[in-house]
C-alpha positions as CSV (number, residue, x, y, z in Angstrom):
1,M,-75.0,-67.2,39.1
2,P,-73.3,-70.6,38.3
3,I,-74.6,-73.6,40.1
4,I,-72.7,-76.9,40.6
5,Y,-73.6,-80.4,41.8
6,L,-71.1,-81.3,44.5
7,S,-70.7,-85.0,44.8
8,P,-68.0,-86.1,47.4
9,S,-67.4,-89.9,47.6
10,T,-70.0,-92.1,49.3
11,Q,-67.6,-95.2,49.5
12,D,-67.6,-95.8,53.2
13,W,-66.1,-99.3,52.5
14,N,-63.0,-97.7,51.0
15,P,-60.3,-97.4,53.8
16,Y,-57.5,-95.2,54.1
17,V,-54.1,-96.6,55.0
18,N,-53.8,-94.1,57.8
19,G,-57.4,-94.4,59.3
20,G,-60.8,-93.3,58.0
21,T,-62.5,-93.9,54.7
22,E,-62.7,-92.1,51.4
23,E,-66.3,-91.2,52.0
24,E,-65.3,-89.5,55.4
25,W,-62.3,-87.5,54.0
26,M,-63.8,-86.4,50.7
27,N,-66.9,-85.1,52.7
28,L,-64.6,-83.2,54.9
29,L,-63.1,-81.7,51.7
30,A,-66.4,-80.6,50.4
31,D,-67.1,-79.1,53.9
32,K,-64.0,-76.9,53.6
33,M,-65.0,-75.9,50.0
34,V,-68.7,-74.7,51.0
35,P,-67.8,-71.5,52.8
36,M,-65.7,-70.4,49.7
37,L,-68.5,-71.5,47.3
38,D,-70.8,-69.3,49.4
39,A,-68.4,-66.3,49.5
40,S,-67.7,-66.5,45.9
41,G,-71.5,-66.8,44.9
42,I,-71.3,-70.3,43.5
43,R,-74.5,-72.0,44.2
44,Y,-74.5,-75.8,44.8
45,A,-76.6,-78.9,45.5
46,R,-74.6,-81.7,47.3
47,N,-75.2,-85.4,47.6
48,T,-75.4,-87.1,51.0
49,P,-73.4,-90.1,52.6
50,D,-76.4,-92.3,52.4
51,M,-76.6,-91.9,48.6
52,T,-74.6,-93.9,46.0
53,A,-72.8,-93.0,42.8
54,A,-75.9,-94.1,40.8
55,S,-78.3,-91.8,43.0
56,S,-75.9,-89.0,42.9
57,I,-75.8,-89.3,39.0
58,A,-79.6,-89.2,38.9
59,A,-79.8,-86.3,41.2
60,S,-77.4,-84.3,39.1
61,N,-79.3,-85.2,35.9
62,A,-82.5,-84.1,37.5
63,G,-81.5,-80.7,37.9
64,N,-79.9,-77.9,35.7
65,Y,-76.3,-77.7,36.7
66,D,-73.5,-75.7,35.1
67,L,-70.9,-78.3,36.3
68,H,-70.7,-81.8,38.1
69,L,-67.8,-82.1,40.3
70,A,-67.1,-85.5,42.0
71,L,-64.6,-85.6,44.8
72,H,-62.7,-88.7,45.3
73,S,-59.2,-90.4,46.3
74,N,-57.6,-93.3,44.6
75,A,-56.3,-96.6,45.3
76,A,-53.9,-98.7,42.9
77,A,-54.4,-102.3,42.1
78,G,-51.9,-105.3,41.6
79,D,-48.3,-104.8,42.0
80,Q,-48.9,-100.9,42.0
81,A,-51.2,-101.2,45.4
82,G,-49.7,-98.8,48.0
83,K,-47.0,-97.6,45.6
84,A,-48.8,-95.2,43.1
85,R,-49.0,-91.5,44.0
86,G,-50.4,-88.3,42.3
87,S,-53.6,-86.6,41.4
88,I,-55.9,-87.3,38.4
89,V,-58.5,-85.1,37.2
90,F,-60.9,-86.8,34.8
91,Y,-63.2,-85.4,32.2
92,Y,-65.3,-86.7,29.3
93,P,-63.5,-86.9,25.8
94,G,-65.0,-84.4,23.6
95,S,-66.4,-82.2,26.3
96,A,-64.5,-78.8,25.9
97,D,-66.1,-77.4,29.1
98,G,-65.3,-80.6,31.2
99,Q,-61.6,-80.4,29.9
100,R,-61.2,-76.8,30.5
101,A,-62.6,-77.3,34.0
102,A,-60.2,-80.3,34.7
103,N,-57.1,-78.3,33.4
104,L,-57.8,-75.4,35.7
105,I,-58.2,-77.8,38.7
106,A,-55.0,-79.7,37.9
107,D,-53.2,-76.6,37.4
108,G,-54.2,-75.5,41.0
109,L,-53.3,-79.0,42.4
110,K,-49.9,-78.6,40.7
111,T,-49.2,-75.7,43.1
112,I,-49.7,-77.7,46.3
113,Y,-49.0,-81.4,45.7
114,P,-45.4,-82.3,46.4
115,D,-44.5,-83.5,42.7
116,P,-46.4,-81.3,40.2
117,N,-45.3,-83.8,37.6
118,K,-47.6,-86.4,39.1
119,V,-50.6,-84.3,38.6
120,R,-52.6,-84.9,35.4
121,T,-55.8,-84.7,33.5
122,E,-57.1,-87.6,31.7
123,A,-60.2,-88.3,29.6
124,T,-62.5,-91.2,30.6
125,T,-65.5,-92.9,29.2
126,T,-65.7,-95.5,32.1
127,L,-66.5,-93.5,35.3
128,G,-70.1,-92.9,35.5
129,E,-70.0,-89.6,37.3
130,V,-68.1,-88.2,34.0
131,A,-69.8,-90.2,31.5
132,Q,-73.5,-90.5,32.6
133,V,-74.1,-86.9,33.7
134,R,-75.7,-84.3,31.6
135,A,-73.6,-81.4,32.9
136,P,-70.1,-80.9,32.0
137,A,-68.3,-83.1,34.5
138,V,-65.1,-83.5,36.5
139,L,-63.9,-86.3,38.7
140,I,-60.9,-85.6,40.9
141,E,-58.9,-88.3,42.3
142,L,-57.1,-86.1,44.7
143,A,-54.3,-88.6,45.6
144,F,-53.8,-92.4,46.5
145,H,-55.3,-93.2,49.9
146,D,-53.5,-96.5,49.9
147,N,-50.2,-94.9,49.9
148,V,-48.9,-93.7,53.2
149,E,-47.4,-90.3,51.9
150,D,-50.4,-89.5,49.7
151,A,-52.9,-90.3,52.4
152,N,-50.9,-88.2,54.8
153,W,-50.8,-85.6,52.4
154,I,-54.5,-85.5,51.7
155,K,-55.2,-85.2,55.5
156,A,-52.8,-82.3,55.9
157,N,-53.9,-80.3,52.9
158,L,-57.7,-80.4,53.0
159,D,-57.8,-76.7,53.2
160,N,-55.3,-76.1,50.5
161,A,-57.0,-78.4,48.2
162,A,-60.4,-76.9,48.8
163,R,-59.0,-73.4,48.1
164,V,-57.1,-74.2,44.9
165,I,-60.4,-76.2,43.6
166,V,-62.7,-73.3,44.5
167,L,-60.3,-70.8,43.0
168,A,-60.3,-73.0,39.7
169,L,-64.0,-72.9,39.7
170,T,-64.3,-69.1,39.9
171,E,-61.8,-68.9,37.0
172,Y,-63.9,-71.5,35.2
173,F,-67.1,-69.4,35.7
174,G,-65.3,-65.8,35.2
175,I,-66.1,-64.6,38.8
176,P,-63.9,-63.2,41.5
177,F,-62.7,-65.5,44.2
178,F,-63.4,-64.9,47.8
179,E,-62.4,-67.1,50.7
180,T,-64.9,-65.7,53.2
181,E,-67.9,-63.5,53.2
182,H,-67.8,-59.8,54.4
183,R,-71.6,-59.2,54.8
184,R,-72.8,-55.7,55.0
185,S,-76.3,-54.1,54.5
186,G,-77.1,-51.5,51.9
187,V,-79.9,-50.1,49.8
188,V,-80.3,-49.6,46.1
189,D,-79.7,-46.0,45.3
190,V,-80.7,-45.2,41.6
191,E,-82.5,-42.2,39.8
192,W,-84.5,-44.5,37.6
193,G,-86.7,-47.5,38.3
194,N,-84.7,-50.7,38.8
195,L,-81.1,-51.8,39.4
196,N,-80.1,-55.0,37.3
197,V,-78.6,-57.6,39.2
198,R,-76.5,-59.7,36.8
199,A,-75.1,-63.1,36.8
200,R,-71.4,-62.0,36.3
201,P,-69.5,-58.8,37.1
202,N,-70.0,-57.4,33.6
203,T,-72.4,-55.0,32.3
204,S,-73.2,-57.3,29.3
205,A,-73.9,-60.4,31.7
206,A,-77.3,-61.9,31.9
207,I,-79.9,-60.0,34.3
208,V,-81.0,-62.4,37.1
209,A,-83.2,-59.9,39.1
210,Q,-84.2,-56.3,39.4
211,A,-84.1,-54.3,42.5
212,P,-86.2,-51.0,42.7
213,D,-84.7,-47.9,44.2
214,G,-84.6,-48.0,47.9
215,A,-84.8,-51.8,48.2
216,P,-82.7,-53.3,51.0
217,I,-79.8,-55.5,49.8
218,T,-77.4,-57.8,51.4
219,I,-73.6,-57.3,50.3
220,L,-71.6,-60.5,50.5
221,N,-68.4,-59.3,49.0
222,S,-67.0,-56.3,46.9
223,A,-64.3,-56.3,44.2
224,N,-63.4,-54.1,41.1
225,G,-66.4,-51.9,41.3
226,W,-68.9,-54.6,41.8
227,H,-70.8,-55.8,44.9
228,L,-71.7,-59.5,45.2
229,V,-75.1,-59.3,46.8
230,N,-78.1,-61.3,47.9
231,Y,-81.5,-59.6,46.8
232,N,-84.5,-61.7,48.0
233,G,-82.6,-64.9,47.7
234,T,-81.2,-64.2,44.3
235,I,-77.3,-63.9,44.2
236,G,-75.7,-61.8,41.7
237,Y,-73.6,-58.7,40.9
238,V,-74.4,-55.1,40.9
239,S,-72.3,-52.0,40.4
240,D,-71.2,-50.5,43.7
241,E,-72.0,-47.0,42.6
242,F,-75.7,-47.7,42.8
243,V,-75.6,-49.0,46.3
244,T,-75.5,-46.9,49.6
245,L,-74.3,-48.9,52.6
246,T,-76.5,-48.6,55.7
């Protein structure tokens, strides 16, 4: 199953024009994403507010992640301070995977941001959490927190933003999207030795575990003939025809 490094802003010194900080609100956004990541089978490691951008990059590079996702909000400089609006999704130039993830996230944000024309993707070599991480990387500047309208929009749309971001991630990884878990218990029911637990809901996907006949299994969600399951701590997919509910 895919695993991401989830990196909400650690900038507690960056104030919102309507109260709070970038660190506070981007961590709240990450909190909103977590149940949907769990429900959709996307594993994650997450930085903590006491970390920095540098230590978040180091932690990401110390692991083996399929995507590095940084959550930020923006502020303009000079004569644009307090005036600029919109969402920017950054990726590293030449990273086809990073660009594809950025495009999917931007497409999702266009469905909820008041002016879709102000949502764009942009290549960058200057942002550390894009340029210095080993994994394909995306950094979202959700909107401008020094602009009253944008700051109000962020606070009113954390649920919507979390949903479209996780939906984009499931499309990127080629797995079904689920908003909540619907846990049930089951047992493997096969006439041969083991049931393959796969990384994707596809018979050609990589096998991540094998469950013997009669093994208990926790079903997290179901769609299109497949169960998303937890088998002894391994998250993956099994065909629903080989599991009996208990």
